[in-house]
N, C-alpha and C positions, 0 to 999 in steps of 0.2 A: 498446394497451400489450400490449409485450412479456413472455413468459412470464420467470421466472427463471432463470437458468444455473445447471446443476450442471456439477460436476469434466469431465466427457468434452465436455459441448460448449466449455468452456473449451478444454482439451486440442486440440479440434477447430478453433478460433477461432484458436490462437496459433500452429499448422501450417499453416494457409491463409496466414495474414498475411505468416509467414518465405517461405513461398513465392513471395507476388508481389511480395514487397521487391526491389530492383534491387541490393542490397549491404551491407553490414556495418552493424550498429548495435547498440545495446542497448535491451529492453523493460522497463521495471520494472517489477513488479504486485503491487496495492495492494490495502488495503480488504477487501473481501467477497469479492474474487479471492485472495488467501492464505489467505484462514483456508476457502474450500473446497477449496483446493488442499492445505492441510495438513491434510483432514481432520477438521474441527472443527465444519464448516457443511456444510449439505446441498446449500444454494442462496445466490446472490445476486443483486440487480438487475440488475447490472451489471458490467462486466470495467473496471477502473481502472486506466489504466496510464501512463506516462511515459517517455520517450524521451532518449536521451544516451552516446554521441551517437544524433540520430536516422536510423533505416534508411531510406535515400533510395526515396522508394514507396508508404511506409507510409501515407499519408492518403490518397491513392488505393486501395488495399488496404482501407483502415477505410471507406470512402466505399460500395463495392460488399459487403463481407463483415457489415456489420452488417445489409444487408437480405437479403441470402442466409442467412446462417445465423440469421436472426433474435434477436441478440442485439443488448444494449445496450454498445457502445463508450463510456466517459467520460475523457478527458484530467484523469487529477487526481491529484497526492501527497502527503504529508504538508507538502510545502514549498510547498504551493496555501494550506497556513493555519497553517503557521506557520515561524519560523527555519526554515534546512535546519540538520540535526544536524552537528557538526562527524565529518567521518569516515561519513558513512550510506553513499558511496558503497563502501567498502570493508568496510562491516558486513553490507550487501546478497549475498543467498543466490544463489547459481548454482541456475538449476530444472534448466536445460538447453537447447542449441542445434539449431535447425533452419537448415539452413541455410547462411546466415551473420548472421543473428540470433539473439543470446543471450538468454536472459530469467531475471531475476532477481527475488526476491523481496525490495521496499524493504526497507530497514533496520527490523528489526522493531521497536526503540526508537522509532526517530520515527513508525510506525503507531502504536506503544501513546501517545504522548505527543500524537499529534492525536486520534485515540479517548476518551482521557481529555477532553481539553478539548470536544469534542461533547459528550459525557456519556450519549449514548443508550442503551437499555439494550443493545441487540445489539453494540453497539462495545466497552462494557465486560464483556460475554460472552467477546469476542474478545480484547479486553487478560488476562481471568484464565486463558485456556487458553495464552496467548503466556506466562505466567508458570508454569501446570502443566507446559507439555511445555519448560519451562528454556531457552525462546527470547531471555528477557531477564530479568536480575536487577533485584529495587529499588534497590539501590546505584549499579549501572550509569544506570539511568534518572533518578537524585537526579542524578548527575553531569553526565550529558549536558542535562539543565532547568538545571541553574546555571550551563553554558557558552552554554546561548541567553535565559536570562533577561534580561541587559540589551539585546539585539535586539528584543523584545517591544514596546518601545516604537514599532517601526514597523507594529506590530499593533493599531490603537486600537482593535478591537472586542476585544481582549484585555487582560485586567486580571492583571500577573504574579502579584498576592496570590490571585487566584481559581484561577487555573491550578494555581500552588503548592497550595495547599489540596485539589482536586479529586486533584491527584496525590499528597498524604497519605492523603487518605481511602480513596482504590485500594489504594494501598498496606498500610494498615492492614488492609484486609478483606481480601487475600490471604495474610497472614501468619500 
């Protein structure tokens, strides 16, 4: 089992990925990766990412780098677990560009809702930090939940009522 990754390892991994890609693309970072890069967590289990558009050669780069740098790289994002939030790409924040690859924090609202859905203690602490750093607001989070609520029917393992209750409980705790 690999060690948890810290900020410097994440930065090195991103630069190495970009060096080995053969063209432009976008990489959206999410989960613990965002938490570490934003500074409210020391480490994370893996580097979670989504591509859109996919940089050519990124999968070949990942295959080599995960062993070379001893990091776990997962292809995971909030829209793997919940309906995509309208406008998520526009709300994603640019971290930086290396070579022709742009790296973004995946939309904080989408990250918060997926973390609230999971309900793990570490995830809920991340959500509290998003509020504390004013990266998200209760009003907008409620609005975006309402926008995807009808689409939750496509996610049979999620009860819209339970997710709404989890959201309201989280919002009650942070206010």
